[in-house]
N, C-alpha and C positions, 0 to 999 in steps of 0.2 A: 681369535673366536670366528670355527665354520656356522655359515646360516646352511643351512637347508635350500635347497633352489626351491621348493614349494611355498616355503614361508617368505620368501623375495619374490615370487608370483602375486601372494598373497597383499601384500603389503601397496605393490607398487598401483592401481586399483586406490588406495589410500591417498597416497601425494598425486598422481593428479585428480582428486577431488578438490584435496587443500589449495592446491596452485591455482583451476578455476576459481573456487571464493576468496580466495587473497584477489587474483584477477578482479572479481565480480567488486568484489568490496572496495577494492581500490577505484572501480570507477564512477559507483557511488558516491565515494568523497570528492573524487576530483569533478563531479560534475556540481554535486553542490559551493564546493568553496571557491569555484575556478569558471562555471557555467559551461555553457554546450562549445562557446569559441574556445575553452582552453582545456577540455577535458579531452588531450591530445592524448593518439595513444605512448607517445613521450612519458608523458605525466602517468600517467591508468600509468606504465611498465614499471617507473619510480619509484609512486609509491606501493607496489606489489609486493617489487625488491624482483621479479620475475626477470628470464631473458628476453630479449625481443625472440626470440624464435618459441619459446613455450609461450609470448601472449597473441603469436600469429595461429598459434599447431589449434587454439580454444578459438580464438576468433577472426579473422582470416579480414574481418573489414570492422571500419570502428564504430559505423553505425548498429553493426550486429551485436558488436559487446556494450553499447550505452540500451541499447534497449532492453538487453540481456539482464545486465547489470539493472535496472529498474525494476525491472520486475521480481529478479532476485529479490532485492531489500524487502519486496511491498507484497511476496507468497509468504515470506517469513516473516511478514507481520501480522499478517494472518490466521498465520498458523498459532504465532506467537497472543496475538490478541484474544481468536477466541482458547487457547489456557486458560490465559490469566483469568475472562471475566466468569469463565464457570467458578474456578476460584473462591474467588473473589466477592459474588456478588452477596451485596451488605445485606444482615439479618432485615425479614419485611420488605422487600426489594422483591422479591419472587414475581410479583405481579402488581400493578395497576400502576397509577403514575409516580409511585418511587422507580421500577423498575421503569418506563421511561426515563426518565429524569436524568436514569443513572447510565441507559444506552445510549444517551443522545449526547454526554460527559463526554464519554466512551471515545465515542464514534468520533467527533472533533477536535477528540488532542488527536488522530491519527492525524489528522490533516495540516500537523505540525510539527511534523517526523521528516528525517532525510529524503525516504522516497519521495514523501508527496512533490517533493523540492526539483529531486530529480527529476519524477516523472513532466513536470513543470519545465521543464528547462524543453527536454524534448519536443515535449507537445510546440512550444514555440517553432523552435526548427523545421518541426515538422512542417508547417504551414509551407514554407516552400523548397521542400526537401523530398519532388515523392515516392525517391526511396524510401527514406527514413517512416517517411507516415502510413506505408503500407506495411512494415515490418510492426510499426508502432500497434498502429489499428489493430493487425493480430494475437498478436500480443494485450491487446489491452481489450478484446473481446476473451480472450484465456482467464486471464484474469480477471475479470465483471463476474463469472463466475463464480469463482471463490469471497470475493466481496460479499455477491447476495446468499451464499449461507451464511459468510458473520453475521453478517447484519445478523439474518433471522435469527440467530442466537444468542445475541445479545438483548434481543426484542424477548425472548421466549415466547412459547410454543402459543400461548394464550393470543401476545397479540399478533406475532406473525401469519397465526393462521388469519388473522380480521381479512375479509374481500380488501379495504381502504388499505392497506400494509403495502403492496408493490408502488401502488400510485403515491404512499409516502416514504418510503425509501429511493423510490426516485426524484422525488422534493429538496430533502435532507442530503443523500447527496452534492443534487446541485447547487446547492445553496452556499451549504458549504465550501465545495469547493471554491465559490464565488469570494467569499467572506477570505478566509484564506490567502487568496492571494491580494489583497490590501492590504497583510501584513510583511509585502515585500518591500513596503514606501512608507511605513508606518510602524513604529515600535509602541503598543501596549501589553496588558493583562487579557490574554486569553482565553482567560478562565471566571472573566465576569462581563466577557461579552455580553453585549446586549442581545445580539440574534440570539444567545440561550435559551432566555424567556418564546422569546417569537418560536424558536425550533419544539418546547418545550407543548408552547401552549396549542401550535399547531394537530401536535402528534396526537393528544389527551383530546383535541374533538373529534380528529377524524378516527380516532380507535377506538371512540366511546360510542361513538353512531353507531344506531342496529341496522344492519343488513338489511330488513324488509324499508328503513329511511331512506337510505341512499337512492335503494331502486323508484322511490318515489319519485 
């Protein structure tokens, strides 16, 4: 069979995109399963099933690859969460406490995903690695904007437009990250974590206050 030159040119970007995605997925897997020190380029290359040259073509340094991998999976998960939440909000949870409860449960579930642990491996290593820290900080700033948008979508326009919502979002995100880290040394059922009730009570209280009461 003769392949038209144009067809070959069209398919080449797809092959490149597939290779890059394979490398990024393999890097996340290596971070989660082996930790930062064990996520070497050799291990990632083997997991991705690509040549050394192809890996280095996309990612000339290990740190650039690992930062890109964590952000790759996080951004994909953020987009997936947004689509899934819009399609799955249960009847009766459009607004009010039911919407808050559902949003908090979904947000908490994101802290048990592989990308969270991959990111925490990088954060820990970045404490003593200035180069990694600089690259990771910039990537986290970009990701932060996407996260803010998807959290607002979770809570819906009524709650996300409340003046207290930005403060609530920051409190929830920081607290959930801290609580999630405790699961690295103790196995238990995250769906019944006692903090869920605390987070829900706090959110209902903050989002129920009238703006005029907050300023008084």
